[in-house]
Steps between C-alpha positions, in 0.01 A plus 500: 500500500632213291201285599257775398674542164492125436129478579432792264692333216316172559166681486594662169615164361177325599291781355685461173445126500128535563453752218362419154800413282296489179537753219245778533286605204289813558199574279279811490151423373135609518371150421368429851596262777303204356694487175832615643492243781423221255799580279729563793431146625514342153831662408660419836389137463685483169797704629546418871806724520296814421296708745235692304386818672221704342358837591141556390468861383332698224675524165570871548635435850732235356633751246548765770686258724727371222577860405583590859724193535680540168840547669447191715230277345325267744266323255606300196160465332201727445197289416187698422412850387385687191705547185538881532651467848744234377586725204576784738723274708683386186565860392646575842740206485332300777452175308726224370431380143394138470347302216289213638483165327143572381573846358392397149145431621430855617342767275722791402330753727518276805870540578771762509683529164832454680367218720498688831155357580248252361127481553366192676126574520232721352312675780163657414372771731140474622235655720478280810197503728351332806273230360318466831366855493481562125323290237684473167237711325549781754880515485674770289541382141765744381761743628281809464225336708727542803453879478125478556405659836323175589846360584600782736675355809457147363836481320826395670829530312845354555741795537625528142856624541625168640315277253579414137138396451364833622761710319403324177129568559563865595717554192246331275218714640702815423594391147144406403399866544562773237756681721700429816292759689185316390664188641567675831135609506394136455721392789372791711141383447602148598674640809181683595322162504783318681453426868864418579834384361666191648872456555514147359288233327427313825325804646313548174365144511402525865315829459304378198421167672387681817269715288677823592484558126360302211702578190863541398727502196735202498634216286334180388746236630505630857122525503479132402757404765327683783165348401599141424787448745422734788122492478434874477161604356646663189404510135610723215394674182724536196422859392292505183699773324828314546758452771877537538673164465848535639805288434603362838876462491801330655862619509838450661631778724824662385792375714263303722658224709490141372383591150559147372255370761263779404512384138410148616202634693400718203490193274333289771200728547457563127528140378212342305375305799533797737300731274224243457487454877491875556213529253304224674576581862562877495297621202794637302473539123832387345660721236682211336345381175654151498303346787256217439164680507321180605687513834385852582179563697183566306448847648802632308346419164150590622581849633384780270768763547506810283848652535510879530752663264784624721800710404741314725798715405311815596393339826864414570617854431220703658334269751716598799421870446126428478509296818687771689246761392210279602656430839576865574189668359211255460518220757248568776389830349346404167182706547709805594725451195194489275368827643838673471529396135141573402425132446202453729 
């Protein structure tokens, strides 16, 4: 019995010795494995005593998880998501205020007034399409073009409830109509043309690349990344009437572990050199106004983006209700909804 106990204790001791003794820093982010892996390695090289662990998830999923874990936070940093979702998290007491060293170089509307979050990038939304099957002149040119019956069963959409990008587009499409019901009718017509909804961006990319569908609604940086880095046959159109341009934010999680390390990572990935690298390698448009424009890629200054006027406060307050209604009444039954509401 004593021998068995001794062997058990030795096994526990050895297991402890072989474990990772570094400090753990957990990050929730939708920025993709390419960018997250790069900054995990770069930060750990500078801070060998830190083990960076990131979980790649949609901005809405990050909010939901932080909300669920509020009594026992697992992550210390939330890096990526739209301003309205960060505002909602701030109102619910989920975020820790922090004023970054570059706060003075951010426009007034690109951060929380009490410093609970700051914008890092501007993210324009676009219409993405398979460039192998569609010539540029044949692709949809504007949002309303997607409702044309010619696109029936040719549109694939990332399931919106888990995605900050899609929630922003859905909210913008509702607010550009005279009434909310008119907005629901627009989304119902789009649903009638939609072949399927994917659970995550990876499935979206694969289905478009495999020609299971040809068109989707997505964001400009990720379209660039999938084309230039991963070789997918994608191109995009910036809608002619204007497009939502969201503030993509970063924030500390309230009572998250190792918040001092999280602040270091926050500053590390938003430094001058990091933002220039992200613009060049990952097609991100920096919010900061103090960067040397000559170091930024030409496409940033060349892109002709017409921002759509968005009532961000209204989207923050009403967006969740709109999404719930869409999910319960319109998704997968758009044509039926139109008939029931006399909108055929």
